[in-house]
PyMOL Python script that loads the backbone (N, CA, C, O; Angstrom):
from pymol import cmd

cmd.read_pdbstr("""\
ATOM      1  N   UNK A   1      -0.156  -9.730  10.533  1.00  0.00           N
ATOM      2  CA  UNK A   1       1.055 -10.234  10.978  1.00  0.00           C
ATOM      3  C   UNK A   1       2.210  -8.776  11.425  1.00  0.00           C
ATOM      4  O   UNK A   1       2.409  -7.586  11.181  1.00  0.00           O
ATOM      5  N   UNK A   2       2.657  -9.810  12.145  1.00  0.00           N
ATOM      6  CA  UNK A   2       4.369  -8.626  12.348  1.00  0.00           C
ATOM      7  C   UNK A   2       5.227  -8.374  11.982  1.00  0.00           C
ATOM      8  O   UNK A   2       6.146  -9.134  12.291  1.00  0.00           O
ATOM      9  N   UNK A   3       5.475  -7.540  11.358  1.00  0.00           N
ATOM     10  CA  UNK A   3       6.412  -7.224  10.641  1.00  0.00           C
ATOM     11  C   UNK A   3       7.999  -6.360  11.359  1.00  0.00           C
ATOM     12  O   UNK A   3       7.837  -5.746  12.414  1.00  0.00           O
ATOM     13  N   UNK A   4       9.503  -6.381  10.689  1.00  0.00           N
ATOM     14  CA  UNK A   4      10.705  -6.057  10.917  1.00  0.00           C
ATOM     15  C   UNK A   4      10.050  -4.569  11.094  1.00  0.00           C
ATOM     16  O   UNK A   4       9.800  -4.098  12.203  1.00  0.00           O
ATOM     17  N   UNK A   5       9.870  -4.073  10.196  1.00  0.00           N
ATOM     18  CA  UNK A   5       9.675  -2.676  10.008  1.00  0.00           C
ATOM     19  C   UNK A   5       8.870  -2.324   9.453  1.00  0.00           C
ATOM     20  O   UNK A   5       8.167  -3.140   8.857  1.00  0.00           O
ATOM     21  N   UNK A   6       8.542  -0.668   9.375  1.00  0.00           N
ATOM     22  CA  UNK A   6       7.233  -0.134   8.297  1.00  0.00           C
ATOM     23  C   UNK A   6       7.406  -0.019   7.403  1.00  0.00           C
ATOM     24  O   UNK A   6       6.662   0.180   6.443  1.00  0.00           O
ATOM     25  N   UNK A   7       8.752  -0.146   7.527  1.00  0.00           N
ATOM     26  CA  UNK A   7       8.986  -0.578   4.563  1.00  0.00           C
ATOM     27  C   UNK A   7       8.762  -1.610   4.913  1.00  0.00           C
ATOM     28  O   UNK A   7       7.573  -1.778   4.642  1.00  0.00           O
ATOM     29  N   UNK A   8       9.292  -2.825   5.549  1.00  0.00           N
ATOM     30  CA  UNK A   8       8.709  -4.391   5.316  1.00  0.00           C
ATOM     31  C   UNK A   8       7.035  -4.671   5.934  1.00  0.00           C
ATOM     32  O   UNK A   8       6.565  -5.805   5.847  1.00  0.00           O
ATOM     33  N   UNK A   9       6.275  -3.605   6.510  1.00  0.00           N
ATOM     34  CA  UNK A   9       5.003  -4.030   6.243  1.00  0.00           C
ATOM     35  C   UNK A   9       3.941  -3.666   4.730  1.00  0.00           C
ATOM     36  O   UNK A   9       3.144  -4.308   4.046  1.00  0.00           O
ATOM     37  N   UNK A  10       4.422  -2.461   4.740  1.00  0.00           N
ATOM     38  CA  UNK A  10       4.322  -2.159   3.361  1.00  0.00           C
ATOM     39  C   UNK A  10       4.784  -2.704   2.170  1.00  0.00           C
ATOM     40  O   UNK A  10       4.201  -2.974   1.120  1.00  0.00           O
ATOM     41  N   UNK A  11       5.642  -2.787   2.436  1.00  0.00           N
ATOM     42  CA  UNK A  11       6.374  -3.769   0.586  1.00  0.00           C
ATOM     43  C   UNK A  11       5.606  -5.201   0.600  1.00  0.00           C
ATOM     44  O   UNK A  11       5.634  -5.941  -0.383  1.00  0.00           O
ATOM     45  N   UNK A  12       5.088  -5.447   1.501  1.00  0.00           N
ATOM     46  CA  UNK A  12       4.579  -7.115   1.479  1.00  0.00           C
ATOM     47  C   UNK A  12       3.727  -7.275   1.380  1.00  0.00           C
ATOM     48  O   UNK A  12       3.218  -8.250   0.828  1.00  0.00           O
ATOM     49  N   UNK A  13       2.909  -5.859   2.161  1.00  0.00           N
ATOM     50  CA  UNK A  13       1.482  -5.660   0.869  1.00  0.00           C
ATOM     51  C   UNK A  13       1.260  -5.374   0.093  1.00  0.00           C
ATOM     52  O   UNK A  13       0.061  -5.447  -0.174  1.00  0.00           O
ATOM     53  N   UNK A  14       2.075  -4.875  -0.819  1.00  0.00           N
ATOM     54  CA  UNK A  14       2.303  -4.785  -1.906  1.00  0.00           C
ATOM     55  C   UNK A  14       2.539  -5.316  -2.574  1.00  0.00           C
ATOM     56  O   UNK A  14       1.472  -5.628  -3.104  1.00  0.00           O
ATOM     57  N   UNK A  15       3.477  -5.868  -3.188  1.00  0.00           N
ATOM     58  CA  UNK A  15       2.813  -7.948  -2.972  1.00  0.00           C
ATOM     59  C   UNK A  15       1.600  -8.448  -3.340  1.00  0.00           C
ATOM     60  O   UNK A  15       1.201  -9.185  -4.242  1.00  0.00           O
ATOM     61  N   UNK A  16       1.192  -7.961  -2.573  1.00  0.00           N
ATOM     62  CA  UNK A  16      -0.634  -9.045  -2.504  1.00  0.00           C
ATOM     63  C   UNK A  16      -0.648  -8.129  -3.361  1.00  0.00           C
ATOM     64  O   UNK A  16      -0.399  -8.819  -4.349  1.00  0.00           O
ATOM     65  N   UNK A  17      -0.795  -6.604  -3.935  1.00  0.00           N
ATOM     66  CA  UNK A  17      -1.782  -6.388  -4.619  1.00  0.00           C
ATOM     67  C   UNK A  17      -2.357  -6.674  -4.250  1.00  0.00           C
ATOM     68  O   UNK A  17      -2.127  -7.019  -3.091  1.00  0.00           O
ATOM     69  N   UNK A  18      -3.741  -6.860  -4.788  1.00  0.00           N
ATOM     70  CA  UNK A  18      -5.368  -6.639  -4.712  1.00  0.00           C
ATOM     71  C   UNK A  18      -5.844  -8.214  -3.330  1.00  0.00           C
ATOM     72  O   UNK A  18      -6.959  -8.582  -2.960  1.00  0.00           O
ATOM     73  N   UNK A  19      -4.415  -8.762  -2.926  1.00  0.00           N
ATOM     74  CA  UNK A  19      -5.061 -10.026  -2.481  1.00  0.00           C
ATOM     75  C   UNK A  19      -5.812  -9.852  -1.290  1.00  0.00           C
ATOM     76  O   UNK A  19      -6.758 -10.495  -0.834  1.00  0.00           O
ATOM     77  N   UNK A  20      -4.995  -8.511  -0.733  1.00  0.00           N
ATOM     78  CA  UNK A  20      -4.769  -8.074   1.111  1.00  0.00           C
ATOM     79  C   UNK A  20      -5.437  -7.182   1.747  1.00  0.00           C
ATOM     80  O   UNK A  20      -4.498  -6.439   2.030  1.00  0.00           O
ATOM     81  N   UNK A  21      -6.485  -6.608   2.257  1.00  0.00           N
ATOM     82  CA  UNK A  21      -6.486  -5.400   2.688  1.00  0.00           C
ATOM     83  C   UNK A  21      -5.177  -5.026   4.073  1.00  0.00           C
ATOM     84  O   UNK A  21      -4.639  -6.063   4.459  1.00  0.00           O
ATOM     85  N   UNK A  22      -4.875  -4.253   4.499  1.00  0.00           N
ATOM     86  CA  UNK A  22      -4.827  -3.250   6.228  1.00  0.00           C
ATOM     87  C   UNK A  22      -5.352  -2.608   6.353  1.00  0.00           C
ATOM     88  O   UNK A  22      -5.389  -1.408   6.081  1.00  0.00           O
ATOM     89  N   UNK A  23      -6.441  -3.912   7.251  1.00  0.00           N
ATOM     90  CA  UNK A  23      -7.322  -3.058   8.130  1.00  0.00           C
ATOM     91  C   UNK A  23      -6.282  -2.071   9.113  1.00  0.00           C
ATOM     92  O   UNK A  23      -6.575  -0.918   8.795  1.00  0.00           O
ATOM     93  N   UNK A  24      -5.226  -2.030  10.139  1.00  0.00           N
ATOM     94  CA  UNK A  24      -4.819  -0.569  10.532  1.00  0.00           C
ATOM     95  C   UNK A  24      -3.389  -1.171  10.399  1.00  0.00           C
ATOM     96  O   UNK A  24      -3.064  -2.074   9.629  1.00  0.00           O
ATOM     97  N   UNK A  25      -2.740  -0.636  11.120  1.00  0.00           N
ATOM     98  CA  UNK A  25      -2.982   1.463  11.267  1.00  0.00           C
ATOM     99  C   UNK A  25      -3.009   1.889  10.410  1.00  0.00           C
ATOM    100  O   UNK A  25      -2.581   1.286   9.425  1.00  0.00           O
ATOM    101  N   UNK A  26      -3.523   3.149  10.312  1.00  0.00           N
ATOM    102  CA  UNK A  26      -3.828   4.290   9.283  1.00  0.00           C
ATOM    103  C   UNK A  26      -2.274   4.437   9.012  1.00  0.00           C
ATOM    104  O   UNK A  26      -1.984   4.068   7.874  1.00  0.00           O
ATOM    105  N   UNK A  27      -1.592   4.721   9.492  1.00  0.00           N
ATOM    106  CA  UNK A  27      -0.396   5.126   8.733  1.00  0.00           C
ATOM    107  C   UNK A  27       0.140   4.286   7.086  1.00  0.00           C
ATOM    108  O   UNK A  27       0.422   4.613   5.934  1.00  0.00           O
ATOM    109  N   UNK A  28       0.010   2.788   8.116  1.00  0.00           N
ATOM    110  CA  UNK A  28       0.230   1.607   6.632  1.00  0.00           C
ATOM    111  C   UNK A  28      -1.062   1.929   5.159  1.00  0.00           C
ATOM    112  O   UNK A  28      -0.654   2.025   4.002  1.00  0.00           O
ATOM    113  N   UNK A  29      -2.544   2.051   5.508  1.00  0.00           N
ATOM    114  CA  UNK A  29      -3.405   2.400   4.511  1.00  0.00           C
ATOM    115  C   UNK A  29      -3.361   2.999   4.424  1.00  0.00           C
ATOM    116  O   UNK A  29      -3.892   3.107   3.319  1.00  0.00           O
ATOM    117  N   UNK A  30      -2.977   4.301   4.814  1.00  0.00           N
ATOM    118  CA  UNK A  30      -2.404   5.607   3.852  1.00  0.00           C
ATOM    119  C   UNK A  30      -1.467   6.385   3.149  1.00  0.00           C
ATOM    120  O   UNK A  30      -1.560   7.449   2.538  1.00  0.00           O
ATOM    121  N   UNK A  31       0.019   5.132   3.516  1.00  0.00           N
ATOM    122  CA  UNK A  31       0.992   4.735   2.552  1.00  0.00           C
ATOM    123  C   UNK A  31       0.506   4.840   1.103  1.00  0.00           C
ATOM    124  O   UNK A  31       0.345   5.703   0.240  1.00  0.00           O
ATOM    125  N   UNK A  32       0.296   3.014   1.346  1.00  0.00           N
ATOM    126  CA  UNK A  32      -0.233   2.240   0.257  1.00  0.00           C
ATOM    127  C   UNK A  32      -0.907   2.839  -0.029  1.00  0.00           C
ATOM    128  O   UNK A  32      -0.385   3.177  -1.091  1.00  0.00           O
ATOM    129  N   UNK A  33      -2.279   3.655   0.034  1.00  0.00           N
ATOM    130  CA  UNK A  33      -3.306   4.281  -0.883  1.00  0.00           C
ATOM    131  C   UNK A  33      -2.505   6.099  -1.869  1.00  0.00           C
ATOM    132  O   UNK A  33      -2.894   6.754  -2.837  1.00  0.00           O
ATOM    133  N   UNK A  34      -1.380   6.220  -0.965  1.00  0.00           N
ATOM    134  CA  UNK A  34      -0.575   7.282  -2.130  1.00  0.00           C
ATOM    135  C   UNK A  34       0.231   6.993  -3.434  1.00  0.00           C
ATOM    136  O   UNK A  34       0.379   7.402  -4.586  1.00  0.00           O
ATOM    137  N   UNK A  35       0.796   5.749  -2.290  1.00  0.00           N
ATOM    138  CA  UNK A  35       1.318   5.023  -3.514  1.00  0.00           C
ATOM    139  C   UNK A  35       0.337   4.142  -4.999  1.00  0.00           C
ATOM    140  O   UNK A  35       0.418   4.375  -6.205  1.00  0.00           O
ATOM    141  N   UNK A  36      -0.261   3.433  -4.481  1.00  0.00           N
ATOM    142  CA  UNK A  36      -1.349   3.179  -5.830  1.00  0.00           C
ATOM    143  C   UNK A  36      -1.603   4.567  -6.582  1.00  0.00           C
ATOM    144  O   UNK A  36      -1.426   4.601  -7.799  1.00  0.00           O
ATOM    145  N   UNK A  37      -2.072   5.875  -5.796  1.00  0.00           N
ATOM    146  CA  UNK A  37      -2.480   7.041  -6.183  1.00  0.00           C
ATOM    147  C   UNK A  37      -0.853   7.865  -6.802  1.00  0.00           C
ATOM    148  O   UNK A  37      -0.875   8.996  -7.289  1.00  0.00           O
ATOM    149  N   UNK A  38      -0.503   7.645  -6.762  1.00  0.00           N
ATOM    150  CA  UNK A  38       0.809   7.975  -7.625  1.00  0.00           C
ATOM    151  C   UNK A  38       0.783   7.016  -8.625  1.00  0.00           C
ATOM    152  O   UNK A  38       0.340   7.428  -9.697  1.00  0.00           O
ATOM    153  N   UNK A  39       1.201   5.615  -8.578  1.00  0.00           N
ATOM    154  CA  UNK A  39       1.546   4.810  -9.569  1.00  0.00           C
ATOM    155  C   UNK A  39      -0.206   5.433 -11.294  1.00  0.00           C
ATOM    156  O   UNK A  39      -0.171   5.508 -12.522  1.00  0.00           O
ATOM    157  N   UNK A  40      -1.209   5.653 -10.329  1.00  0.00           N
ATOM    158  CA  UNK A  40      -2.235   5.411 -10.899  1.00  0.00           C
ATOM    159  C   UNK A  40      -1.924   6.561 -11.935  1.00  0.00           C
ATOM    160  O   UNK A  40      -2.031   6.280 -13.129  1.00  0.00           O
ATOM    161  N   UNK A  41      -1.421   8.262 -11.441  1.00  0.00           N
ATOM    162  CA  UNK A  41      -1.891   9.386 -12.347  1.00  0.00           C
ATOM    163  C   UNK A  41      -0.868   8.967 -12.998  1.00  0.00           C
ATOM    164  O   UNK A  41      -1.318   8.785 -14.129  1.00  0.00           O
ATOM    165  N   UNK A  42       0.911   8.526 -13.016  1.00  0.00           N
ATOM    166  CA  UNK A  42       2.005   8.041 -13.746  1.00  0.00           C
ATOM    167  C   UNK A  42       1.439   6.906 -14.975  1.00  0.00           C
ATOM    168  O   UNK A  42       1.808   6.139 -15.865  1.00  0.00           O
ATOM    169  N   UNK A  43       0.597   7.303 -14.464  1.00  0.00           N
ATOM    170  CA  UNK A  43      -0.277   5.946 -16.147  1.00  0.00           C
ATOM    171  C   UNK A  43      -1.006   7.365 -16.834  1.00  0.00           C
ATOM    172  O   UNK A  43      -0.854   7.424 -18.054  1.00  0.00           O
ATOM    173  N   UNK A  44      -1.522   8.135 -16.419  1.00  0.00           N
ATOM    174  CA  UNK A  44      -2.581   8.255 -17.075  1.00  0.00           C
ATOM    175  C   UNK A  44      -3.924   8.133 -16.206  1.00  0.00           C
ATOM    176  O   UNK A  44      -4.804   7.876 -17.027  1.00  0.00           O
ATOM    177  N   UNK A  45      -4.256   8.172 -15.453  1.00  0.00           N
ATOM    178  CA  UNK A  45      -5.675   6.883 -14.802  1.00  0.00           C
ATOM    179  C   UNK A  45      -5.437   8.467 -13.587  1.00  0.00           C
ATOM    180  O   UNK A  45      -4.639   9.291 -13.142  1.00  0.00           O
ATOM    181  N   UNK A  46      -7.246   7.842 -13.591  1.00  0.00           N
ATOM    182  CA  UNK A  46      -7.957   8.776 -12.817  1.00  0.00           C
ATOM    183  C   UNK A  46      -8.045   8.126 -11.119  1.00  0.00           C
ATOM    184  O   UNK A  46      -7.584   6.985 -11.081  1.00  0.00           O
ATOM    185  N   UNK A  47      -8.252   8.340 -10.548  1.00  0.00           N
ATOM    186  CA  UNK A  47      -8.276   8.081  -8.619  1.00  0.00           C
ATOM    187  C   UNK A  47      -9.596   7.916  -8.902  1.00  0.00           C
ATOM    188  O   UNK A  47     -10.396   7.673  -7.998  1.00  0.00           O
TER     189      UNK A  47
END
""", "prot")
cmd.dss("prot")
cmd.show_as("cartoon", "prot")
cmd.util.cbc("prot")
cmd.orient("prot")
């Protein structure tokens, strides 16, 4: 897929929850993982 910018890419994939996987680029995978980890920490879940 093509996105307008990195922020749009992260937003669009986040909306799909576990119904999609970012295979590349690595920065996007890292960003999504970090966001999920922050939410898990906020709600007291272990990663």
